[in-house]
C-alpha positions in Angstrom: 105.6 189.5 -136.4 107.0 187.0 -134.0 107.7 188.2 -130.5 110.2 185.4 -130.0 112.4 187.7 -132.0 111.9 190.5 -129.6 113.7 188.9 -126.9 88.2 200.2 -111.0 85.8 198.5 -112.3 85.0 199.8 -115.7 81.6 201.4 -115.3 81.1 202.4 -118.8 82.9 201.6 -122.1 81.8 203.6 -125.1 83.4 203.3 -128.5 82.5 205.9 -131.0 83.9 205.8 -134.5 83.6 209.1 -136.4 84.8 209.3 -140.0 85.5 212.2 -142.4 87.5 212.4 -145.6 90.5 214.6 -146.4 92.1 215.2 -149.8 95.9 214.8 -149.8 97.4 215.7 -153.2 95.2 213.7 -155.6 94.5 210.9 -153.2 91.6 210.7 -150.8 92.1 209.2 -147.3 89.5 208.3 -144.7 90.3 210.1 -141.5 89.0 208.1 -138.5 88.9 209.0 -134.8 87.9 206.3 -132.4 87.2 207.1 -128.7 87.1 204.5 -125.9 85.8 205.9 -122.6 85.9 204.0 -119.2 85.0 204.7 -115.6 82.7 207.7 -116.4 80.0 206.3 -114.1 76.6 207.8 -114.5 77.8 210.6 -116.8 76.7 210.4 -120.4 78.7 212.1 -123.2 76.5 214.6 -125.0 79.1 216.5 -127.1 82.4 215.0 -128.4 84.2 217.1 -130.9 86.8 215.4 -133.1 90.5 216.4 -132.8 92.2 218.0 -135.8 94.6 215.7 -137.5 98.1 217.4 -137.1 98.9 218.9 -140.5 102.5 217.8 -140.7 101.5 214.3 -139.6 99.0 214.1 -142.5 101.8 214.6 -145.0 103.9 211.8 -143.5 100.9 209.4 -143.0 101.7 209.2 -139.3 98.9 207.7 -137.1 98.4 208.5 -133.5 97.0 207.2 -130.2 96.7 209.2 -126.9 95.5 208.0 -123.5 94.3 210.7 -121.1 92.9 210.7 -117.6 90.3 213.4 -116.8 87.7 214.6 -114.4 84.0 215.3 -115.2 83.1 218.6 -113.4 79.8 219.2 -111.6 78.6 221.0 -114.7 79.6 218.2 -117.1 82.9 219.6 -118.5 86.0 217.4 -119.1 88.7 219.1 -116.9 92.2 218.5 -115.6 93.4 216.2 -118.3 96.6 214.2 -117.7 98.3 212.5 -120.6 99.4 209.1 -119.3 100.5 207.5 -122.6 100.7 208.2 -126.3 102.1 207.2 -129.6 102.6 209.3 -132.7 104.2 212.5 -131.3 103.4 215.8 -129.7 100.9 216.9 -132.4 98.4 214.2 -131.4 98.9 215.0 -127.7 98.2 218.7 -128.3 95.1 218.0 -130.3 93.8 215.6 -127.7 94.2 218.3 -125.0 92.4 220.8 -127.2 89.4 218.6 -128.0 88.9 217.4 -124.4 88.3 221.0 -123.4 85.3 221.0 -125.8 83.7 217.8 -124.6 80.5 217.9 -122.5 78.8 215.3 -120.4 75.4 215.2 -118.6 75.9 217.0 -115.3 76.3 214.4 -112.5 73.1 214.0 -110.6 75.0 214.0 -107.4 76.2 217.5 -108.1 79.7 216.4 -107.4 82.6 215.8 -109.8 83.5 212.4 -111.2 87.3 212.3 -111.0 88.3 208.8 -112.3 87.9 208.7 -116.1 90.1 207.4 -119.0 89.8 208.1 -122.7 91.8 206.5 -125.5 91.8 208.4 -128.8 92.9 206.5 -131.9 93.6 208.7 -135.0 94.1 206.8 -138.2 94.2 207.3 -142.0 92.7 204.2 -143.5 94.7 203.2 -146.6 93.0 199.9 -147.2 95.6 198.0 -145.2 96.5 197.2 -141.7 100.1 196.0 -142.2 103.7 197.2 -142.2 105.2 198.7 -145.4 108.2 197.1 -147.0 110.3 200.1 -145.9 109.4 199.5 -142.3 110.0 195.8 -142.5 113.5 196.4 -143.9 114.3 198.6 -140.9 112.7 196.1 -138.5 114.8 193.2 -139.8 118.0 195.2 -139.6 117.4 196.2 -136.0 116.5 192.6 -135.1 119.8 191.4 -136.6 121.8 193.9 -134.6 120.0 192.9 -131.4 120.7 189.2 -132.2 124.4 190.0 -132.6 124.3 192.1 -129.4 125.2 195.2 -131.3 123.1 197.3 -129.0 124.6 200.7 -129.8 123.7 200.3 -133.4 120.3 199.0 -132.6 119.7 202.0 -130.3 120.8 204.4 -133.1 118.4 202.7 -135.6 115.3 202.7 -133.4 115.9 206.3 -132.5 116.2 207.2 -136.2 113.0 205.3 -136.9 111.2 207.1 -134.1 112.4 210.5 -135.4 111.6 209.7 -139.0 107.9 208.9 -138.1 105.3 208.3 -140.7 104.2 205.0 -139.2 100.7 203.7 -139.1 99.5 202.2 -135.8 100.3 198.7 -136.9 103.9 199.7 -137.5 103.9 201.8 -134.3 103.1 198.7 -132.2 106.1 197.0 -133.8 108.3 200.0 -133.2 107.4 200.2 -129.4 108.3 196.5 -129.2 111.7 197.2 -130.8 112.4 200.1 -128.4 111.3 198.0 -125.5 113.8 195.3 -126.3 116.6 197.8 -126.8 115.8 199.4 -123.4 115.9 195.9 -121.8 119.2 195.2 -123.5 120.6 198.4 -122.0 119.4 197.4 -118.5 116.5 199.9 -118.3 113.7 197.5 -117.3 111.3 200.3 -116.2 111.4 201.7 -119.8 111.1 198.2 -121.2 107.8 197.7 -119.3 106.6 201.1 -120.3 107.2 200.4 -124.0 105.8 196.9 -123.9 102.6 198.2 -122.3 102.4 200.9 -125.0 102.8 198.3 -127.8 100.0 196.2 -126.3 97.7 199.2 -126.1 98.5 200.5 -129.5 98.4 197.1 -131.2 95.2 195.5 -132.5 94.3 191.9 -133.0 95.8 192.1 -136.5 99.2 193.4 -135.3 99.2 191.4 -132.0 97.3 188.2 -132.1 97.6 184.7 -130.9 101.0 183.7 -129.7 102.5 187.2 -130.1 99.9 188.7 -127.8 100.2 185.9 -125.2 104.0 186.2 -125.3 103.9 190.0 -124.8 101.4 189.7 -121.9 103.7 187.1 -120.3 106.7 189.5 -120.5 104.6 192.4 -119.0 103.4 190.1 -116.2 107.0 189.1 -115.3 108.1 192.7 -115.2 105.1 193.8 -113.1 105.8 191.0 -110.7 109.5 191.9 -110.5 108.7 195.5 -109.5 106.0 194.5 -107.0 103.2 195.9 -109.1 100.9 193.2 -107.8 97.6 194.9 -108.6 98.8 195.3 -112.2 100.3 191.8 -112.4 97.0 190.3 -111.2 95.1 192.0 -114.0 97.6 191.0 -116.6 97.4 187.4 -115.3 93.6 187.5 -115.7 94.2 188.7 -119.3 96.6 185.8 -119.9 93.9 183.5 -118.7 91.6 184.7 -121.4 94.2 184.5 -124.1 95.7 181.2 -123.3 93.7 178.1 -124.4 96.1 175.5 -123.2 96.0 174.7 -119.4 99.6 173.5 -119.6 100.7 176.9 -121.0 98.8 178.8 -118.3 100.4 176.6 -115.7 103.7 178.3 -116.4 102.3 181.4 -114.8 99.7 179.8 -112.5 102.0 179.2 -109.5 103.3 182.8 -109.5 99.7 184.1 -110.1 98.5 182.2 -107.0 101.4 183.5 -105.0 100.5 187.1 -105.9 96.9 186.6 -105.1 97.9 185.2 -101.7 100.1 188.2 -101.0 97.3 190.6 -101.9 95.0 188.7 -99.5 97.5 188.6 -96.7 98.2 191.1 -93.9 101.6 191.8 -95.4 102.3 195.3 -96.6 102.6 195.4 -100.4 105.6 197.4 -101.7 105.7 198.5 -105.3 109.0 199.9 -106.7 108.0 203.1 -108.6 109.9 205.3 -111.1 108.6 208.6 -112.3 108.8 209.2 -116.0 107.3 211.6 -118.6 104.8 209.8 -120.8 104.2 212.9 -122.9 106.3 214.1 -125.8 105.0 217.7 -125.3 106.7 220.4 -123.5 103.8 220.8 -121.1 103.9 217.1 -120.1 104.5 216.4 -116.4 106.6 213.4 -115.3 104.4 211.0 -113.3 103.8 207.5 -112.1 100.3 206.2 -111.8 98.8 203.0 -110.3 95.5 201.4 -109.5 96.1 200.1 -106.0 94.8 196.9 -104.5 94.2 198.4 -101.1 92.7 201.5 -99.7 95.5 202.7 -97.4 98.9 203.7 -98.8 102.1 205.5 -97.9 105.5 206.3 -99.4 109.0 205.2 -98.5 112.6 205.3 -99.8 112.2 208.5 -101.7 115.1 209.0 -104.1 115.1 212.3 -106.1 112.4 214.9 -106.2 109.1 213.2 -105.6 106.8 216.1 -105.1 103.1 215.4 -104.7 100.3 212.9 -105.3 96.7 213.0 -106.4 94.2 210.1 -105.9 91.3 210.2 -108.3 88.3 208.0 -107.3 84.9 207.6 -108.8 83.3 210.4 -106.8 86.1 212.0 -104.8 89.7 213.0 -105.1 92.4 214.0 -102.7 95.8 215.7 -103.1 98.9 216.0 -100.9 102.6 216.4 -100.7 104.5 213.1 -100.7 106.0 212.4 -97.2 107.5 209.3 -95.7 105.9 209.8 -92.2 102.3 209.8 -93.3 99.6 207.5 -94.7 96.4 208.2 -96.5 93.2 206.1 -96.8 90.7 206.1 -99.6 87.2 205.8 -98.2 85.3 202.7 -99.4 82.4 204.8 -100.7 84.7 206.7 -103.0 84.7 203.7 -105.4 87.6 202.6 -107.6 90.7 204.8 -107.6 93.9 205.7 -109.4 96.9 207.3 -107.6 99.1 209.7 -109.6 102.5 210.7 -108.2 104.4 213.7 -109.7 108.0 214.7 -109.5 111.2 214.8 -111.6 111.8 212.3 -114.4 113.8 209.4 -113.0 112.9 209.9 -109.3 112.1 206.7 -107.5 110.2 205.6 -104.4 108.3 202.7 -102.8 104.6 202.8 -102.9 103.3 200.9 -99.8 99.8 199.4 -99.5 98.5 198.6 -96.1 95.8 196.4 -94.8 92.9 198.4 -93.3 89.4 198.3 -92.1 88.1 198.9 -95.6 88.9 195.3 -96.7 86.2 193.0 -98.0 85.9 190.5 -95.2 84.8 187.7 -97.5 87.9 187.8 -99.7 90.5 189.9 -97.8 90.7 192.2 -100.8 90.1 195.9 -101.0 87.8 196.7 -103.9 89.8 199.6 -105.2 90.1 198.4 -108.8 88.6 195.2 -110.1 88.9 195.9 -113.8 90.8 193.4 -115.9 91.6 196.1 -118.5 95.3 196.7 -118.9 96.1 200.4 -118.6 
């Protein structure tokens, strides 16, 4: 696949691969669930049940991926899950919610909850390949041709049909999200373009997105994050680019803007991110949201457009909730650790998320250590 055609602190990272077999007709498939946990601090997983593979997805061969945020309760339960991204459809999201309710962790020694945790669940049927089928490739080439000829209505119809048809493995899903992202961009919806490009990066592996393809996708994500003032995200993406790009000349294309963003984050200037609420979940119970790992510890809201209802800040050992209002600011205490802010409201509502300099800054660097992870999420 050629993308040129497609025009915090992580405290703990645990990857557990659990395999079982399932008979489908006369063929046996390896059913694999892989869990990636981050930011669970001192908590240790002691019980992790596997999700059920959605029955109708088994028949089609569909593979799925779900990213959820959750809280570890004082007694070690995984509570208050929020689906923040997914691929594969509602069945995988529903099963992820069910299985999270069964997970158990060692009770935090502090006796307090640990609110800032992420889990990625990959559900696959290994068929001895990690590649796209000829059927998918034919669809892909036709969509690319329509995009090349600026036949955007036809391209939109075809990607929607491909999404509804389903049956894609995760390799193909990464390609599909790239296709949808490019169509969204052609239609002028850059917020959705960024959302789908990020999803493609998260779903894709080194086999489906490697080398130049991965670097090119990261560069597009970086440019969109920069455009919308998502400087904390853009700085993390820039750090990823630095790890992926071997040529100093190639990195220099982004170096000047990367340095400008770093200077902005270290300045006394208020940082303003343009935010749009969207529903990342296919399920009926999904709640539209926007989430962000801020660079500073004091934030406020401005320019509310539409129904922006409430927020929740989840930090390593504390969380706060409140109604969104333009005449108030909130500060995340330094000893709360790394944080994520979730904002809830109606799909499509917009606002500005403002980050202010405060006394919680690190005097040696000018930066607030709210999230230092270079993991893109």
